[in-house]
N, C-alpha and C positions, 0 to 999 in steps of 0.2 A: 493510488493513481500515479505512482512513480513510473518512469520509463522502464521498459523491460518486462519482468515477470508480472508485475501488478497489472499492466495494461494488456498483456497477453491473456491473462485470466479474465479481465473485463470483456475483451472481445469475444472470448469463448462463451462467457455467460450470456452476452447479448445474442450470439448465434444460437445458443440452446434455449433462448427465451427464459432465462433465469433472471428474476428481478435483481437489479444491480444497485447497490448503494455505494456511491463514490465518497470515500473518506479522504478529504484533501487537507493537508497540514495548514495551508494558508492561501488566501486569495492571491493570485499572481504566481503560483508555483511554477507555471510554465514560461514565465517571462524571459528566461535566458536560454530556452530550448531553441533548436532549429525550427524553421517554419513548418517543415513537414511533420515534425513531432507535435507541434502546437495544433496543427489542423486535425491530426488523428485524435489528440486529446479532446479537442472541442467536439468532434464527432461522437466520441465515446460518451462525453458528458451529456450531450443532447439525447442520448438513448437510455440514460439511467432512470431508475425509479425515484431516486432522491440524491441530492448532493449535500454533504455535511462538511462545512468549513470548520475543522476542529479548533483552529485558533480563536474562533468566535465563542467557543464553549468554555474557555479558560482565560483568566486574566494573566497578562504577561507584563514584565517590567518594560520600560521604554527601550532598553537595550535589545529587545527581541522584535525589532521591526523587520518584516519580510522573513526571509529564510533563517531558521536557527535549528540547531540540533534538538533543542527542547521541544520545538513544535513538531519535528519529525517523530520524536519519541512519544509525544502526546497523541499524535495520529496513530502510531502503532498501538498504544494502550487503548485508544478508542476502539480500534478494530477488534482487539482481543476481548475487551469487555463486552462487545456487542455481537459476538459470534458464538456458535455452539461447537464448531470444529475448525481446525487450522490446517491449511495446505501451505507448506513452505518449500522454498528452494534455497536451502541453507547449506553452505559448504564447510561450516564449522569454524570459520574465522571470526575474529572479534569485529563486530559491526552492529549497525542498527538492527539488522535481521537477527543477529545473535541475541540482542536485548529483547526483541519481540518474542522469539522462541522461548527464551528463559522465562519471560513473563507468562506466556501461555502455559508452560509446564508448571509454574508455581501455582497457577489457578486450577490445574488438573484438566485443562482443555485437551480433548483428543487432538493429536497432531500427527500429520503425515508429512514427512520430509521427503521430497522426490529428488533430492540432489543426486543420489547414486544412479537412479534411473536416467536422469537427464544426462549425466556424464556418459553412461553406457550407450545411450542411443544417439548422442551427439558425437561420440567418438573422441572425447577429450582424454 
């Protein structure tokens, strides 16, 4: 449910009437976003089949209050552990997306990376 590709896919799923489970790294993820982004996020969440706050599924040390890389990584792991196939927009750079893709590959999950198509059709 991050800004960008995650939410674009969420909106597409809603439009296609595909049941959507929102995996959110921690409550208040949207607290520092612009108002328009927060409103869209709230609208998407209202239309989901289920909302999972991943930080509630794992114990964290007190240093991980609010946003943390560990919570983002746990969210990525949750999504991969609970899917049958992966659709990624991954440019090959070192990132959280890279970690997510590597984890999916390590589990043998079918993965479709649409980066080259996105670049081709966006004209980058």
